[in-house]
TINUDO-576359 format. One line per field, with one value per residue (C-alpha): chain; y, x, z. Coordinates in Angstrom, 3 decimals. Layout:
<kevexs>
ch <- c(A ...)
north <- c(Y ...)
east <- c(X ...)
up <- c(Z ...)
</kevexs>
This chain:
<kevexs>
ch <- c(A A A A A A A A A A A A A A A A A A A A A A A A A A A A A A A A A A A A A A A A A A A A A A A A A A A A A A A A A A A A A A A A A A A A A A A A A A A A A A A A A A A A A A A)
north <- c(-79.921 -81.218 -81.595 -84.934 -88.160 -89.148 -92.602 -93.482 -92.610 -94.804 -97.710 -97.166 -97.317 -100.158 -102.770 -100.387 -99.815 -103.567 -104.087 -101.356 -102.844 -106.323 -105.047 -103.206 -106.386 -108.425 -105.909 -104.829 -106.511 -104.986 -101.524 -101.782 -102.952 -99.995 -97.626 -99.090 -98.843 -95.193 -94.477 -96.165 -94.037 -90.870 -91.996 -94.902 -97.142 -96.591 -99.159 -101.266 -99.174 -95.930 -97.327 -98.510 -95.103 -93.313 -95.650 -95.173 -91.392 -91.382 -93.504 -91.312 -88.163 -89.710 -90.612 -87.144 -85.575 -87.805 -86.870 -83.178 -83.462 -85.428 -83.159 -85.951 -88.551 -89.150 -92.882 -92.244 -90.043 -92.684 -95.374 -93.297 -92.529 -96.245 -96.858 -94.049 -95.506 -98.781 -97.047)
east <- c(56.932 55.183 56.885 55.163 56.654 55.230 53.854 56.882 59.273 57.302 57.302 61.002 61.745 59.296 62.001 63.533 60.139 59.548 63.050 62.545 59.206 60.724 63.599 61.119 59.109 62.231 63.637 60.291 60.845 64.315 63.020 60.177 62.618 64.904 61.950 60.794 64.335 64.529 61.210 62.438 65.588 63.504 60.708 61.661 59.017 57.940 58.907 56.232 56.519 56.064 53.009 51.529 52.083 50.491 47.496 47.026 47.303 44.829 42.366 42.712 42.166 39.109 37.596 38.345 36.722 33.677 33.455 33.654 30.991 28.587 25.884 23.336 22.572 24.892 24.929 26.754 29.271 29.824 30.283 32.837 34.698 34.844 36.283 38.801 39.979 40.894 43.226)
up <- c(53.644 56.659 60.027 60.566 59.301 56.000 55.380 53.291 56.148 58.545 56.078 55.466 59.234 59.931 60.763 63.298 64.915 65.164 66.588 69.181 70.257 70.494 72.645 74.834 75.349 76.165 78.648 80.118 83.531 83.794 82.925 85.444 88.113 87.449 87.621 90.956 92.351 91.301 93.023 96.219 96.163 95.999 98.352 100.637 102.180 105.773 108.384 110.071 113.235 111.310 109.502 112.812 114.406 111.451 111.507 115.245 114.912 112.040 114.028 117.115 115.059 113.416 116.800 118.146 115.095 115.548 119.235 118.416 115.748 117.984 119.318 119.490 122.070 125.025 124.275 121.008 122.779 125.492 122.868 120.970 124.192 124.940 121.476 121.969 125.261 123.512 121.075)
</kevexs>
């Protein structure tokens, strides 16, 4: 005896498979909504202020990293410093 379903068992349960797929298609938006709600319970979205602060911090860190890596011409360094002062 095999542990896999035989072809006869699949054919025998074919109406149940079709019914399950039909129910899944009908309730698909509800299931996706429940899944999204569960994700938001575990990991809530950031507020606009928090996103703005993170973006500003990321930009400042990027400019600082670029300034530290610049060993080239002073004009590039001056330009990056001017950009950093605007942030």
